[in-house]
N, C-alpha and C positions, 0 to 999 in steps of 0.2 A: 307672921303676916304673909298673906298670899299675894304674889306679884304675877301679873300676866304680861308676857312680852308682846309689844304692839306689832311686831313684824311676823312672828311665827304663831302667835296666840297660845304659846305653851305657858303653863303655870309653874311657879316656883314658890317654895316656902322659904322665907328668910326671916331672921330675927332682926330686931331693931339695931343691934350692935353691928350686924353685917351690912345693913342699909346705911347706917350713920355711924361710922367708926369714930371712936373718941379722938379729939384733936391732940396733936403732938404737944407734949409738955414743954413749956418755955424753958430756955436754958437757965441754969442756975449761975452760970459764969458770965452773965450779961455785962457786969461791970468790967471784968477783965477783958472781955471781947471789945468793949468800947475803948478801953485803954490801948489795946493793940491797934485798933483802927485809928485812934487819935495820933499815935506815933507816926503812922503812914500818912496822915493828913498834912504833915509838915512838908513833905515833898510831893504829895498827890492831893491837892486841894479839892478835887472833884470826887474823891472816894465817898461811897455811900455807906452810911452806918446800917442801913436796912438791907444791904445786899446779902442774900441768903448764902451765896457761895463763899463770900469772905467770912461770914459768921461760922459756917460749918467747917471751913478750913481752920479757923482759930480753935474750934472745939477739938478737931483731930490733933492739932499741934499740942493742945493742953494735955490730951490723953497720952501722947507719945513722949513729950519732953517736959511737960509741966508749964505752969502759968509764968513763973518768974523767968525761966529760960526762954520762953517764947517772946516775952517782952524785951529781954536783953538781946536776943537775936534780931528782933525788929529794929531796935535802936542801932545796933551794929550795922545792919544792912543799909539803913538810911545814912549812916555816917560815911559809908563808902560811895554814896552816889556821886558819879562823875570821876571816880578813880579808874585808872586804866586797868583793864582785865578783871575788874570786880564784877560779880554777877549783878545784873540789874534787877532789883526787887522793889516793887512799888506798892504791892498789895499783900494781904495775908495769904491769898491763894498762891501768888508767886513765891512767897516765903516757904510755903509748904512744899512746892515743887522743887525749889532750888536750895533747900536747907543743906543738903550735902555739898553743893557747890560753894556755899558760903563758908561751911566748916573747913573745906579744903583750902579755900582762899586764905582764911585766917591762919591755918596751920603753915602754909607756905610763906606768908608774909610777916609773921610775928615770931620773934626769937623765943619768947616765953612759951612755956608749955600749957598755958591756960587755954581752955577750949571754950568756944562760944556757947555751945549747948551741952 
């Protein structure tokens, strides 16, 4: 397909795929993502299920630590809300950024050797 620039009147040859790239495939983990967001909705009722940043943060967490561990970490984070010196985590994005802080807090304050993630 031949395209002409309206400003410089230069012509370019482009394929349809270059002009109209295919849409990104929908996530296969949408149910698990919704489960994580639902956990955070307990303490953050204004959280948006359609927020792309939260959804991609969930995807990255799933890739790094797995779905089950991400949900467990989210539940642990909200169980700590209001606790002194605990990291404040109210969204999946915050969980992604503060996961190390959460793990360190757990290690310092629990006698057992079980790790959150």
